PDB file with SEQRES, HELIX, SHEET and CRYST1 records, atoms N, CA, C and O in Angstrom:
SEQRES   1 A   48  MET HIS ARG ASP MET GLU TRP TRP THR GLN LEU ARG VAL          
SEQRES   2 A   48  ARG ALA ALA GLN SER GLY LEU SER LYS ARG GLU LEU CYS          
SEQRES   3 A   48  ARG GLU GLU GLY ILE SER TRP LYS ALA LEU GLY LYS VAL          
SEQRES   4 A   48  LEU ALA HIS ALA GLU PRO PRO GLY CYS                          
HELIX    1 AA1 MET A    5  GLN A   17  1                                  13    
HELIX    2 AA2 LYS A   22  GLU A   29  1                                   8    
HELIX    3 AA3 TRP A   33  ALA A   41  1                                   9    
CRYST1    1.000    1.000    1.000  90.00  90.00  90.00 P 1           1          
ATOM      1  N   MET A   1     -23.057   6.453  -9.490  1.00  0.00           N  
ATOM      2  CA  MET A   1     -21.946   6.872  -8.658  1.00  0.00           C  
ATOM      3  C   MET A   1     -22.024   6.154  -7.317  1.00  0.00           C  
ATOM      4  O   MET A   1     -23.105   5.800  -6.848  1.00  0.00           O  
ATOM      5  N   HIS A   2     -20.900   5.952  -6.731  1.00  0.00           N  
ATOM      6  CA  HIS A   2     -20.828   5.279  -5.439  1.00  0.00           C  
ATOM      7  C   HIS A   2     -21.424   6.141  -4.336  1.00  0.00           C  
ATOM      8  O   HIS A   2     -21.206   7.352  -4.299  1.00  0.00           O  
ATOM      9  N   ARG A   3     -22.165   5.525  -3.456  1.00  0.00           N  
ATOM     10  CA  ARG A   3     -22.730   6.230  -2.311  1.00  0.00           C  
ATOM     11  C   ARG A   3     -22.192   5.660  -0.996  1.00  0.00           C  
ATOM     12  O   ARG A   3     -22.649   6.033   0.084  1.00  0.00           O  
ATOM     13  N   ASP A   4     -21.226   4.760  -1.097  1.00  0.00           N  
ATOM     14  CA  ASP A   4     -20.635   4.133   0.074  1.00  0.00           C  
ATOM     15  C   ASP A   4     -19.650   5.104   0.733  1.00  0.00           C  
ATOM     16  O   ASP A   4     -18.677   5.529   0.110  1.00  0.00           O  
ATOM     17  N   MET A   5     -19.905   5.444   1.971  1.00  0.00           N  
ATOM     18  CA  MET A   5     -19.093   6.437   2.683  1.00  0.00           C  
ATOM     19  C   MET A   5     -17.644   5.977   2.828  1.00  0.00           C  
ATOM     20  O   MET A   5     -16.728   6.795   2.742  1.00  0.00           O  
ATOM     21  N   GLU A   6     -17.424   4.686   3.045  1.00  0.00           N  
ATOM     22  CA  GLU A   6     -16.065   4.164   3.209  1.00  0.00           C  
ATOM     23  C   GLU A   6     -15.262   4.342   1.915  1.00  0.00           C  
ATOM     24  O   GLU A   6     -14.123   4.808   1.946  1.00  0.00           O  
ATOM     25  N   TRP A   7     -15.861   3.967   0.776  1.00  0.00           N  
ATOM     26  CA  TRP A   7     -15.187   4.123  -0.510  1.00  0.00           C  
ATOM     27  C   TRP A   7     -14.894   5.591  -0.783  1.00  0.00           C  
ATOM     28  O   TRP A   7     -13.805   5.947  -1.233  1.00  0.00           O  
ATOM     29  N   TRP A   8     -15.880   6.436  -0.506  1.00  0.00           N  
ATOM     30  CA  TRP A   8     -15.768   7.884  -0.745  1.00  0.00           C  
ATOM     31  C   TRP A   8     -14.579   8.447   0.032  1.00  0.00           C  
ATOM     32  O   TRP A   8     -13.761   9.189  -0.512  1.00  0.00           O  
ATOM     33  N   THR A   9     -14.498   8.084   1.310  1.00  0.00           N  
ATOM     34  CA  THR A   9     -13.417   8.575   2.173  1.00  0.00           C  
ATOM     35  C   THR A   9     -12.064   8.035   1.725  1.00  0.00           C  
ATOM     36  O   THR A   9     -11.084   8.778   1.676  1.00  0.00           O  
ATOM     37  N   GLN A  10     -12.005   6.745   1.397  1.00  0.00           N  
ATOM     38  CA  GLN A  10     -10.742   6.158   0.947  1.00  0.00           C  
ATOM     39  C   GLN A  10     -10.237   6.822  -0.326  1.00  0.00           C  
ATOM     40  O   GLN A  10      -9.037   7.054  -0.474  1.00  0.00           O  
ATOM     41  N   LEU A  11     -11.128   7.123  -1.224  1.00  0.00           N  
ATOM     42  CA  LEU A  11     -10.724   7.762  -2.467  1.00  0.00           C  
ATOM     43  C   LEU A  11     -10.193   9.172  -2.211  1.00  0.00           C  
ATOM     44  O   LEU A  11      -9.209   9.588  -2.824  1.00  0.00           O  
ATOM     45  N   ARG A  12     -10.834   9.898  -1.317  1.00  0.00           N  
ATOM     46  CA  ARG A  12     -10.363  11.248  -0.962  1.00  0.00           C  
ATOM     47  C   ARG A  12      -8.971  11.183  -0.317  1.00  0.00           C  
ATOM     48  O   ARG A  12      -8.113  12.018  -0.605  1.00  0.00           O  
ATOM     49  N   VAL A  13      -8.751  10.199   0.546  1.00  0.00           N  
ATOM     50  CA  VAL A  13      -7.454  10.042   1.205  1.00  0.00           C  
ATOM     51  C   VAL A  13      -6.388   9.668   0.179  1.00  0.00           C  
ATOM     52  O   VAL A  13      -5.290  10.224   0.192  1.00  0.00           O  
ATOM     53  N   ARG A  14      -6.710   8.722  -0.714  1.00  0.00           N  
ATOM     54  CA  ARG A  14      -5.753   8.324  -1.755  1.00  0.00           C  
ATOM     55  C   ARG A  14      -5.371   9.505  -2.634  1.00  0.00           C  
ATOM     56  O   ARG A  14      -4.205   9.663  -2.996  1.00  0.00           O  
ATOM     57  N   ALA A  15      -6.346  10.332  -2.976  1.00  0.00           N  
ATOM     58  CA  ALA A  15      -6.068  11.488  -3.827  1.00  0.00           C  
ATOM     59  C   ALA A  15      -5.121  12.458  -3.128  1.00  0.00           C  
ATOM     60  O   ALA A  15      -4.272  13.073  -3.772  1.00  0.00           O  
ATOM     61  N   ALA A  16      -5.265  12.593  -1.828  1.00  0.00           N  
ATOM     62  CA  ALA A  16      -4.446  13.545  -1.076  1.00  0.00           C  
ATOM     63  C   ALA A  16      -3.053  13.005  -0.754  1.00  0.00           C  
ATOM     64  O   ALA A  16      -2.089  13.770  -0.733  1.00  0.00           O  
ATOM     65  N   GLN A  17      -2.934  11.718  -0.505  1.00  0.00           N  
ATOM     66  CA  GLN A  17      -1.682  11.188   0.027  1.00  0.00           C  
ATOM     67  C   GLN A  17      -0.865  10.316  -0.923  1.00  0.00           C  
ATOM     68  O   GLN A  17       0.339  10.171  -0.717  1.00  0.00           O  
ATOM     69  N   SER A  18      -1.460   9.743  -1.932  1.00  0.00           N  
ATOM     70  CA  SER A  18      -0.762   8.728  -2.719  1.00  0.00           C  
ATOM     71  C   SER A  18       0.212   9.289  -3.745  1.00  0.00           C  
ATOM     72  O   SER A  18       1.154   8.602  -4.140  1.00  0.00           O  
ATOM     73  N   GLY A  19       0.001  10.508  -4.175  1.00  0.00           N  
ATOM     74  CA  GLY A  19       0.860  11.055  -5.212  1.00  0.00           C  
ATOM     75  C   GLY A  19       0.424  10.646  -6.609  1.00  0.00           C  
ATOM     76  O   GLY A  19       1.081  11.003  -7.586  1.00  0.00           O  
ATOM     77  N   LEU A  20      -0.679   9.900  -6.724  1.00  0.00           N  
ATOM     78  CA  LEU A  20      -1.203   9.527  -8.033  1.00  0.00           C  
ATOM     79  C   LEU A  20      -1.891  10.729  -8.662  1.00  0.00           C  
ATOM     80  O   LEU A  20      -2.428  11.591  -7.968  1.00  0.00           O  
ATOM     81  N   SER A  21      -1.864  10.770  -9.970  1.00  0.00           N  
ATOM     82  CA  SER A  21      -2.582  11.837 -10.657  1.00  0.00           C  
ATOM     83  C   SER A  21      -4.078  11.522 -10.638  1.00  0.00           C  
ATOM     84  O   SER A  21      -4.485  10.383 -10.409  1.00  0.00           O  
ATOM     85  N   LYS A  22      -4.867  12.532 -10.878  1.00  0.00           N  
ATOM     86  CA  LYS A  22      -6.317  12.334 -10.918  1.00  0.00           C  
ATOM     87  C   LYS A  22      -6.685  11.375 -12.049  1.00  0.00           C  
ATOM     88  O   LYS A  22      -7.608  10.571 -11.916  1.00  0.00           O  
ATOM     89  N   ARG A  23      -5.973  11.465 -13.138  1.00  0.00           N  
ATOM     90  CA  ARG A  23      -6.221  10.565 -14.272  1.00  0.00           C  
ATOM     91  C   ARG A  23      -5.974   9.106 -13.871  1.00  0.00           C  
ATOM     92  O   ARG A  23      -6.753   8.223 -14.230  1.00  0.00           O  
ATOM     93  N   GLU A  24      -4.900   8.857 -13.136  1.00  0.00           N  
ATOM     94  CA  GLU A  24      -4.597   7.498 -12.678  1.00  0.00           C  
ATOM     95  C   GLU A  24      -5.659   6.986 -11.711  1.00  0.00           C  
ATOM     96  O   GLU A  24      -6.063   5.826 -11.785  1.00  0.00           O  
ATOM     97  N   LEU A  25      -6.113   7.854 -10.804  1.00  0.00           N  
ATOM     98  CA  LEU A  25      -7.174   7.457  -9.874  1.00  0.00           C  
ATOM     99  C   LEU A  25      -8.448   7.086 -10.622  1.00  0.00           C  
ATOM    100  O   LEU A  25      -9.095   6.088 -10.302  1.00  0.00           O  
ATOM    101  N   CYS A  26      -8.798   7.877 -11.600  1.00  0.00           N  
ATOM    102  CA  CYS A  26      -9.992   7.583 -12.398  1.00  0.00           C  
ATOM    103  C   CYS A  26      -9.862   6.228 -13.090  1.00  0.00           C  
ATOM    104  O   CYS A  26     -10.797   5.427 -13.095  1.00  0.00           O  
ATOM    105  N   ARG A  27      -8.710   5.991 -13.662  1.00  0.00           N  
ATOM    106  CA  ARG A  27      -8.479   4.735 -14.372  1.00  0.00           C  
ATOM    107  C   ARG A  27      -8.552   3.550 -13.420  1.00  0.00           C  
ATOM    108  O   ARG A  27      -9.200   2.550 -13.726  1.00  0.00           O  
ATOM    109  N   GLU A  28      -7.893   3.650 -12.269  1.00  0.00           N  
ATOM    110  CA  GLU A  28      -7.875   2.548 -11.297  1.00  0.00           C  
ATOM    111  C   GLU A  28      -9.259   2.252 -10.720  1.00  0.00           C  
ATOM    112  O   GLU A  28      -9.611   1.091 -10.509  1.00  0.00           O  
ATOM    113  N   GLU A  29     -10.037   3.293 -10.468  1.00  0.00           N  
ATOM    114  CA  GLU A  29     -11.349   3.126  -9.850  1.00  0.00           C  
ATOM    115  C   GLU A  29     -12.453   2.891 -10.871  1.00  0.00           C  
ATOM    116  O   GLU A  29     -13.557   2.481 -10.511  1.00  0.00           O  
ATOM    117  N   GLY A  30     -12.166   3.145 -12.120  1.00  0.00           N  
ATOM    118  CA  GLY A  30     -13.174   2.957 -13.150  1.00  0.00           C  
ATOM    119  C   GLY A  30     -14.279   3.998 -13.092  1.00  0.00           C  
ATOM    120  O   GLY A  30     -15.445   3.703 -13.354  1.00  0.00           O  
ATOM    121  N   ILE A  31     -13.891   5.228 -12.742  1.00  0.00           N  
ATOM    122  CA  ILE A  31     -14.862   6.317 -12.658  1.00  0.00           C  
ATOM    123  C   ILE A  31     -14.464   7.427 -13.619  1.00  0.00           C  
ATOM    124  O   ILE A  31     -13.330   7.480 -14.095  1.00  0.00           O  
ATOM    125  N   SER A  32     -15.406   8.304 -13.892  1.00  0.00           N  
ATOM    126  CA  SER A  32     -15.137   9.409 -14.804  1.00  0.00           C  
ATOM    127  C   SER A  32     -14.431  10.548 -14.072  1.00  0.00           C  
ATOM    128  O   SER A  32     -14.402  10.607 -12.843  1.00  0.00           O  
ATOM    129  N   TRP A  33     -13.865  11.445 -14.873  1.00  0.00           N  
ATOM    130  CA  TRP A  33     -13.212  12.637 -14.344  1.00  0.00           C  
ATOM    131  C   TRP A  33     -14.220  13.471 -13.559  1.00  0.00           C  
ATOM    132  O   TRP A  33     -13.893  14.018 -12.506  1.00  0.00           O  
ATOM    133  N   LYS A  34     -15.449  13.569 -14.074  1.00  0.00           N  
ATOM    134  CA  LYS A  34     -16.507  14.346 -13.441  1.00  0.00           C  
ATOM    135  C   LYS A  34     -16.877  13.748 -12.081  1.00  0.00           C  
ATOM    136  O   LYS A  34     -17.091  14.480 -11.115  1.00  0.00           O  
ATOM    137  N   ALA A  35     -16.951  12.422 -12.012  1.00  0.00           N  
ATOM    138  CA  ALA A  35     -17.275  11.756 -10.752  1.00  0.00           C  
ATOM    139  C   ALA A  35     -16.185  12.005  -9.716  1.00  0.00           C  
ATOM    140  O   ALA A  35     -16.484  12.259  -8.549  1.00  0.00           O  
ATOM    141  N   LEU A  36     -14.933  11.935 -10.131  1.00  0.00           N  
ATOM    142  CA  LEU A  36     -13.832  12.204  -9.209  1.00  0.00           C  
ATOM    143  C   LEU A  36     -13.896  13.640  -8.706  1.00  0.00           C  
ATOM    144  O   LEU A  36     -13.637  13.900  -7.531  1.00  0.00           O  
ATOM    145  N   GLY A  37     -14.233  14.556  -9.576  1.00  0.00           N  
ATOM    146  CA  GLY A  37     -14.373  15.950  -9.171  1.00  0.00           C  
ATOM    147  C   GLY A  37     -15.417  16.123  -8.085  1.00  0.00           C  
ATOM    148  O   GLY A  37     -15.220  16.904  -7.154  1.00  0.00           O  
ATOM    149  N   LYS A  38     -16.529  15.400  -8.193  1.00  0.00           N  
ATOM    150  CA  LYS A  38     -17.580  15.472  -7.175  1.00  0.00           C  
ATOM    151  C   LYS A  38     -17.108  14.889  -5.861  1.00  0.00           C  
ATOM    152  O   LYS A  38     -17.393  15.435  -4.795  1.00  0.00           O  
ATOM    153  N   VAL A  39     -16.378  13.770  -5.932  1.00  0.00           N  
ATOM    154  CA  VAL A  39     -15.855  13.148  -4.715  1.00  0.00           C  
ATOM    155  C   VAL A  39     -14.923  14.110  -3.994  1.00  0.00           C  
ATOM    156  O   VAL A  39     -14.996  14.254  -2.773  1.00  0.00           O  
ATOM    157  N   LEU A  40     -14.058  14.759  -4.736  1.00  0.00           N  
ATOM    158  CA  LEU A  40     -13.086  15.664  -4.121  1.00  0.00           C  
ATOM    159  C   LEU A  40     -13.715  16.967  -3.650  1.00  0.00           C  
ATOM    160  O   LEU A  40     -13.184  17.616  -2.750  1.00  0.00           O  
ATOM    161  N   ALA A  41     -14.828  17.356  -4.239  1.00  0.00           N  
ATOM    162  CA  ALA A  41     -15.477  18.611  -3.874  1.00  0.00           C  
ATOM    163  C   ALA A  41     -16.358  18.493  -2.640  1.00  0.00           C  
ATOM    164  O   ALA A  41     -16.618  19.494  -1.973  1.00  0.00           O  
ATOM    165  N   HIS A  42     -16.820  17.290  -2.326  1.00  0.00           N  
ATOM    166  CA  HIS A  42     -17.768  17.104  -1.230  1.00  0.00           C  
ATOM    167  C   HIS A  42     -17.245  16.086  -0.218  1.00  0.00           C  
ATOM    168  O   HIS A  42     -16.744  15.027  -0.597  1.00  0.00           O  
ATOM    169  N   ALA A  43     -17.362  16.407   1.055  1.00  0.00           N  
ATOM    170  CA  ALA A  43     -16.850  15.536   2.106  1.00  0.00           C  
ATOM    171  C   ALA A  43     -17.673  14.258   2.255  1.00  0.00           C  
ATOM    172  O   ALA A  43     -17.152  13.239   2.708  1.00  0.00           O  
ATOM    173  N   GLU A  44     -18.950  14.302   1.880  1.00  0.00           N  
ATOM    174  CA  GLU A  44     -19.820  13.134   2.005  1.00  0.00           C  
ATOM    175  C   GLU A  44     -20.527  12.858   0.700  1.00  0.00           C  
ATOM    176  O   GLU A  44     -20.810  13.786  -0.058  1.00  0.00           O  
ATOM    177  N   PRO A  45     -20.821  11.593   0.423  1.00  0.00           N  
ATOM    178  CA  PRO A  45     -21.573  11.282  -0.792  1.00  0.00           C  
ATOM    179  C   PRO A  45     -23.005  11.806  -0.693  1.00  0.00           C  
ATOM    180  O   PRO A  45     -23.499  12.030   0.412  1.00  0.00           O  
ATOM    181  N   PRO A  46     -23.671  12.002  -1.810  1.00  0.00           N  
ATOM    182  CA  PRO A  46     -25.040  12.494  -1.774  1.00  0.00           C  
ATOM    183  C   PRO A  46     -25.946  11.508  -1.047  1.00  0.00           C  
ATOM    184  O   PRO A  46     -25.828  10.294  -1.215  1.00  0.00           O  
ATOM    185  N   GLY A  47     -26.830  12.038  -0.255  1.00  0.00           N  
ATOM    186  CA  GLY A  47     -27.780  11.202   0.447  1.00  0.00           C  
ATOM    187  C   GLY A  47     -27.324  10.753   1.818  1.00  0.00           C  
ATOM    188  O   GLY A  47     -28.064  10.037   2.493  1.00  0.00           O  
ATOM    189  N   CYS A  48     -26.151  11.139   2.256  1.00  0.00           N  
ATOM    190  CA  CYS A  48     -25.672  10.718   3.581  1.00  0.00           C  
ATOM    191  C   CYS A  48     -25.967  11.755   4.624  1.00  0.00           C  
ATOM    192  O   CYS A  48     -25.635  11.566   5.794  1.00  0.00           O  
TER     193      CYS A  48                                                      
END                                                                             
């Protein structure tokens, strides 16, 4: 999973503002549904 704070924040912003579905975000970013759930549930990536 990504631990880059910039990527983490950008993904959270895109999820909130873009109008894309979670499925589309997962497909575009190449991440799993579970990974997206973790990104949206936590303000910072693990280890930060």
